[in-house]
C-alpha positions in Angstrom: -46.0 18.9 -5.8 -49.6 18.9 -6.7 -49.8 15.3 -6.5 -48.1 15.2 -2.9 -50.9 17.6 -1.8 -53.4 15.1 -3.6 -52.3 12.2 -1.8 -51.7 13.9 1.6 -55.6 15.0 1.2 -56.8 11.2 0.3 -55.2 9.8 3.5 -56.9 12.6 5.7 -60.2 11.6 4.0 -59.8 7.9 4.8 -59.1 7.1 1.0 -56.1 4.9 1.6 -52.7 4.7 0.5 -53.2 3.8 -3.0 -54.1 6.8 -5.3 -57.3 5.8 -7.5 -55.5 6.8 -10.9 -54.2 5.1 -14.2 -50.5 5.4 -15.2 -48.8 4.2 -18.0 -45.0 4.0 -18.1 -44.1 3.8 -21.5 -40.8 3.4 -23.7 -39.1 1.8 -21.1 -36.8 -1.2 -21.3 -38.9 -3.4 -18.6 -36.6 -6.2 -16.7 -40.1 -7.8 -15.6 -38.4 -10.7 -13.0 -41.8 -12.3 -14.3 -43.0 -14.3 -17.0 -42.8 -11.5 -19.4 -39.2 -11.6 -19.1 -36.9 -8.6 -20.5 -38.8 -6.6 -22.9 -36.7 -3.9 -24.9 -39.1 -1.4 -25.5 -42.3 -1.4 -23.5 -45.0 -0.1 -21.2 -46.5 -0.7 -18.0 -50.5 0.4 -17.2 -51.3 0.6 -13.5 -54.6 1.7 -12.3 -55.6 1.9 -8.7 -52.3 0.6 -7.2 -52.1 -2.5 -9.3 -50.6 -3.6 -12.6 -53.1 -4.0 -15.4 -50.8 -4.9 -18.2 -47.2 -5.2 -19.5 -45.7 -5.7 -22.4 -44.7 -4.2 -25.9 -47.0 -2.5 -28.2 -49.9 -2.3 -25.3 -52.9 0.2 -25.7 -52.3 3.2 -23.3 -55.8 4.1 -21.6 -57.1 7.7 -22.9 -57.3 8.7 -19.1 -54.0 7.3 -18.3 -51.2 10.0 -17.1 -48.1 9.0 -19.0 -44.7 8.7 -17.8 -42.2 8.4 -21.0 -39.4 6.4 -19.7 -37.2 8.0 -22.8 -35.4 4.1 -22.8 -34.4 3.9 -19.2 -34.5 0.9 -17.3 -37.8 0.0 -15.1 -37.5 -2.3 -12.4 -39.6 -3.8 -9.5 -38.9 -2.3 -6.3 -36.2 -3.4 -4.5 -36.7 -5.5 -1.0 -34.7 -4.8 1.6 -34.3 -8.3 3.6 -32.9 -8.9 7.2 -33.1 -5.1 7.7 -33.4 -2.5 10.6 -35.0 0.1 8.5 -37.3 1.8 10.9 -35.9 0.8 13.9 -32.4 2.2 14.4 -34.0 5.6 15.8 -36.3 3.7 18.3 -35.2 4.0 22.0 -34.7 0.7 23.6 -34.6 -1.3 20.6 -31.1 -0.2 18.9 -30.3 -2.0 15.9 -34.1 -3.0 14.6 -35.4 -4.4 17.8 -32.7 -5.8 20.3 -35.5 -7.9 20.6 -37.2 -7.7 24.1 -35.3 -6.4 26.9 -38.1 -8.2 29.2 -37.1 -11.6 30.9 -40.1 -13.2 30.1 -40.6 -12.6 26.5 -38.6 -13.6 23.5 -40.7 -15.6 20.8 -43.7 -13.3 21.4 -41.7 -9.9 21.0 -43.1 -8.6 17.6 -40.7 -5.9 16.2 -43.5 -4.5 14.0 -44.6 -2.3 17.1 -41.0 -0.8 17.1 -41.3 0.4 13.3 -41.3 4.1 13.3 -43.0 5.3 9.9 -41.3 8.5 10.1 -37.9 7.3 10.5 -35.6 9.1 8.5 -34.0 6.0 7.0 -37.2 5.2 5.2 -37.4 8.2 2.7 -33.4 7.3 2.2 -34.2 4.0 1.4 -37.0 5.2 -1.3 -34.5 7.4 -2.5 -32.7 4.2 -3.8 -35.1 2.2 -4.9 -36.4 0.1 -1.9 -40.1 0.0 -1.7 -40.5 -3.1 0.7 -38.5 -4.4 3.5 -38.3 -7.5 6.1 -37.7 -5.8 9.2 -35.7 -8.2 11.7 -35.1 -8.1 15.4 -31.4 -8.0 16.3 -30.9 -9.7 19.7 -27.2 -9.7 19.2 -27.3 -6.1 20.0 -29.0 -6.5 23.7 -28.0 -4.5 26.2 -25.1 -4.8 28.3 -25.9 -7.5 31.7 -28.7 -8.8 29.5 -28.8 -12.2 29.4 -29.4 -14.0 25.8 -33.2 -15.3 24.7 -33.7 -18.3 22.9 -35.6 -16.7 20.5 -35.1 -13.0 18.7 -38.5 -12.2 18.3 -41.1 -11.9 15.4 -39.7 -10.4 11.9 -42.0 -8.4 9.9 -42.4 -7.1 6.1 -43.6 -3.4 5.6 -43.7 -1.1 2.7 -42.0 2.1 2.7 -44.8 4.5 0.9 -45.3 7.6 2.5 -48.4 7.7 4.9 -49.7 6.0 7.9 -49.4 2.2 8.8 -46.7 0.7 6.8 -47.6 -2.8 7.9 -47.7 -5.4 4.9 -47.1 -8.8 7.0 -46.9 -9.2 10.3 -45.1 -12.1 12.2 -43.4 -13.0 8.6 -40.6 -15.2 10.7 -39.6 -16.1 14.1 -35.9 -15.1 14.4 -33.8 -17.7 16.1 -30.0 -17.6 16.5 -28.1 -21.2 16.1 -24.8 -20.0 16.3 -22.3 -18.4 19.1 -25.0 -16.3 20.5 -27.5 -18.8 20.3 -25.7 -21.3 22.1 -24.6 -19.2 24.9 -28.3 -18.7 25.4 -28.6 -22.6 25.9 -25.8 -22.4 28.4 -22.9 -22.4 25.8 -23.6 -26.0 24.3 -25.1 -25.9 20.6 -26.3 -29.6 21.7 -28.2 -28.1 24.4 -29.6 -25.4 22.0 -31.3 -27.8 19.9 -32.9 -30.0 22.9 -34.3 -26.9 24.4 -35.6 -26.0 20.9 -37.3 -29.5 20.6 -38.7 -29.2 23.7 -40.1 -25.6 23.4 -41.7 -26.8 19.9 -43.3 -29.8 21.9 -44.6 -27.9 24.7 -46.0 -25.5 21.7 -47.8 -28.1 20.2 -49.4 -29.4 23.5 -50.4 -25.8 24.0 -52.2 -26.2 21.0 -54.2 -29.1 21.9 -54.8 -28.1 25.4 -53.7 -24.6 26.7 -53.9 -25.9 30.3 -51.6 -29.0 29.8 -48.0 -27.1 29.9 -46.6 -27.1 33.3 -45.5 -23.6 34.1 -42.7 -24.6 35.8 -41.7 -26.3 32.5 -41.9 -22.7 31.1 -39.9 -21.1 33.6 -37.0 -23.9 32.8 -37.1 -22.9 29.2 -37.3 -19.1 29.9 -40.4 -18.9 28.2 -43.9 -17.2 29.0 -47.2 -18.0 27.7 -46.8 -15.1 25.2 -44.1 -17.1 24.0 -45.6 -20.4 23.7 -48.5 -19.1 21.9 -46.2 -17.5 19.5 -44.3 -20.7 18.5 -47.5 -22.5 17.8 -47.5 -21.7 14.1 -44.0 -22.3 13.8 -44.1 -25.8 15.3 -47.5 -26.2 12.9 -45.4 -25.3 10.1 -47.4 -22.0 9.3 -44.7 -19.7 10.1 -40.8 -20.1 9.4 -37.9 -20.1 11.5 -35.4 -17.0 10.3 -32.3 -18.9 11.6 -29.1 -16.8 12.2 -26.1 -19.7 11.3 -22.8 -19.3 9.3 -20.9 -22.1 10.4 -21.3 -25.4 8.1 -22.1 -27.6 10.9 -24.1 -25.1 12.2 -26.0 -25.0 9.0 -26.0 -29.1 9.0 -27.6 -29.0 12.3 -30.4 -26.9 11.5 -31.3 -28.8 8.3 -31.3 -31.8 10.6 -33.7 -30.0 12.9 -36.0 -28.9 10.6 -36.3 -32.1 8.8 -36.7 -33.8 12.4 -39.3 -31.5 13.6 -40.9 -30.5 10.4 -40.7 -27.2 10.6 -39.9 -24.5 7.7 -36.7 -22.7 7.9 -34.9 -19.7 6.3 -31.0 -19.4 6.7 -29.9 -16.2 7.4 -25.9 -15.5 6.9 -25.1 -18.3 5.6 -21.2 -17.5 5.6 -20.5 -21.1 4.8 -23.5 -22.0 3.5 -21.5 -22.8 0.0 -19.8 -25.6 1.4 -23.5 -27.5 1.9 -25.3 -26.0 -1.5 -26.3 -29.5 -2.2 -27.6 -30.3 0.9 -29.4 -26.9 1.0 -30.9 -27.1 -2.6 -32.5 -30.7 -1.5 -34.1 -29.4 1.5 -35.6 -26.3 -0.4 -34.2 -24.1 2.3 -33.6 -20.5 0.9 -30.6 -18.4 2.1 -30.5 -14.7 2.7 -26.8 -14.2 2.9 -24.7 -10.8 3.1 -22.8 -10.7 -0.2 -20.2 -8.5 1.4 -19.0 -11.2 3.4 -15.1 -12.7 2.4 -13.1 -12.2 5.5 -13.2 -14.5 8.9 -13.8 -11.7 11.3 -14.9 -14.5 13.5 -14.6 -18.6 13.8 -18.3 -18.7 12.4 -17.2 -17.0 9.3 -13.9 -18.7 8.6 -14.3 -19.7 4.9 -16.6 -16.8 3.8 -16.4 -16.3 -0.1 -17.5 -13.5 -2.4 -18.6 -16.8 -4.5 -21.1 -17.9 -1.9 -24.4 -16.6 -4.0 -23.2 -17.8 -7.3 -22.2 -21.4 -5.6 -25.5 -21.4 -4.0 -27.4 -20.0 -7.0 -25.6 -22.8 -9.2 -26.9 -25.4 -7.1 -30.5 -24.2 -6.9 -31.0 -22.7 -3.7 -33.2 -19.7 -3.7 -30.8 -16.7 -2.4 -31.3 -13.1 -1.0 -29.5 -10.3 0.2 -29.0 -8.8 3.6 -26.7 -6.1 4.9 -23.2 -6.5 6.6 -23.4 -5.5 10.2 -19.9 -3.8 9.6 -21.5 -1.4 7.2 -25.1 -1.5 8.2 -25.8 2.0 8.2 -25.0 2.5 4.9 -26.3 -1.1 3.7 -29.8 -1.1 4.8 -30.9 1.1 2.1 -28.7 0.3 -0.9 -29.5 -3.5 -1.8 -28.4 -3.2 -5.2 -25.0 -2.3 -4.2 -24.8 -5.7 -2.4 -26.5 -7.5 -5.8 -23.7 -5.8 -7.6 -21.2 -6.9 -5.7 -22.4 -10.5 -6.4 -22.5 -10.1 -10.2 -18.8 -9.3 -10.1 -18.4 -12.8 -8.3 -20.1 -15.2 -10.4 -24.5 -15.0 -10.1 -25.8 -13.4 -13.6 -27.3 -9.5 -13.1 -30.6 -11.5 -13.9 -30.1 -13.4 -10.5 -28.5 -10.6 -8.9 -31.6 -8.5 -9.4 -34.0 -11.3 -8.7 -31.9 -11.7 -5.3 -33.1 -8.0 -4.2 -37.0 -8.4 -6.0 -38.4 -11.4 -6.5 -36.7 -13.7 -4.4 -36.9 -12.1 -1.2 -41.2 -12.2 -1.9 -40.7 -15.7 -2.4 -38.8 -16.7 0.6 -41.6 -14.6 3.1 -44.4 -16.0 1.0 -45.6 -12.8 -0.4 -44.8 -13.4 -4.8 -48.5 -13.2 -5.5 -48.6 -9.2 -4.3 -45.0 -8.1 -5.1 -41.5 -8.6 -6.6 -42.2 -8.6 -10.2 -44.1 -6.6 -12.8 -46.8 -8.9 -13.7 -50.7 -7.9 -14.2 -52.4 -8.2 -10.9 -49.8 -7.3 -8.6 -49.2 -4.3 -6.5 -47.5 -1.8 -8.5 -44.2 -1.6 -7.0 -41.9 0.2 -9.6 -38.2 2.1 -10.1 -37.4 4.1 -13.1 -33.6 3.7 -13.3 -31.0 6.3 -15.1 -28.9 3.5 -16.1 -28.0 -0.5 -14.9 -29.4 -0.4 -11.4 -26.5 -2.4 -10.4 -24.0 0.3 -11.1 -23.4 2.7 -8.2 -23.6 5.7 -10.3 -26.9 4.7 -11.2 -29.8 6.9 -9.6 -33.7 6.4 -9.4 -35.9 8.6 -11.4 -39.0 7.3 -10.4 -40.1 5.1 -7.4 -43.7 4.0 -7.5 -45.0 1.9 -4.3 -48.6 0.2 -4.4 -49.1 2.5 -7.6 -48.4 6.0 -5.6 -45.4 7.7 -7.2 -43.0 8.5 -3.8 -41.5 11.9 -3.6 -37.5 11.7 -3.9 -36.5 13.9 -0.9 -35.4 13.2 2.2 -34.5 15.1 5.3 -30.6 14.8 5.4 -30.3 15.5 1.4 -32.6 19.0 2.2 -30.5 20.0 4.8 -27.3 19.2 2.9 -28.8 21.1 0.2 -29.8 24.1 2.4 -26.5 24.2 4.2 -24.3 23.7 0.7 -26.3 26.6 -0.4 -25.8 28.8 2.6 -22.1 28.2 2.3 -21.7 28.7 -1.3 -24.2 31.8 -1.3 -22.2 35.0 -2.8 -21.7 37.6 0.0 -23.4 40.8 -0.1 
């Protein structure tokens, strides 16, 4: 409670989210996900929000607040990838930003403005060890009678610490559907979709050279605004990746060919049939964010889905991360470790499974110099677990984000405890 009050006071005084505190976590089994490997009995020292030392037998600073792990497992904070955390309770945005309902805005739509720092989903996710999230628009959930858009909008990376601004990386990727929905935005044809995409990127490059060179009538034909065109410039120049939803093997092959021809960076999302093209995806150095629970053909696009998807991709050398399934989105957005545990049952190692929800998302979105592993110099996102983090019965004993220990409480759990206490209280 005292730490909570000091933290709130620091924010009110403008002290920023990272407490000026030295903390030493000792006697921990440290799964670093970095060069340090797994340390059977080690310590991690945090100062001013960053990790300053990791290892066995390191000296504990005299001014450090000591947390005795008592042999429990310490991991990097978990990352929820391609998720609607902080968005579901936003009126008008639906599942993580439906994307804009504005008929003249698609690529320019930025989901970050729809994130609610006070969303009850955020403390729920923290309790499950989630410290960062890649928040993504989902135009598939657009309101009725709203035409599909060529682009879904801009994804963002956020942290889940208590406090104000959660921004880590705005405009981390531009969302695009290259499957059935994407085809419907181009008149029902996948071929037409890629023609329109090529034209849009060509116009963005022309706009970068000379903003007055693009004919407004051409933008009207492509259903793009000037704001959309400006948002496409970093994608066309290879500075921002396209986060492409594609599940069917033929759609994935089209995406790989398009990325090669246009010289754009691509991150695949979905990838139900990605295992069928594992070598091609690895050769193209394209990462994949898959739903590790996908093993049934609910649509024609995922006819060949399998639980072994992650294992086959990983063995081929593909960088893999996990995202929640739409069918179980309410639960799985806050528990990526359950996805990792499922994948570990079907062929990937526990180390690879943990990497898919820690270091790999950070690498995929270009932020591995800041978080994702326990290494000196990185921001201190740490979770101390009661047991194996991939086991469903394990709970987080301590969650630290950017060096600040977080409260393991949430509104719905406090209400649960309150009303359970009322029901079970003895009668007078």
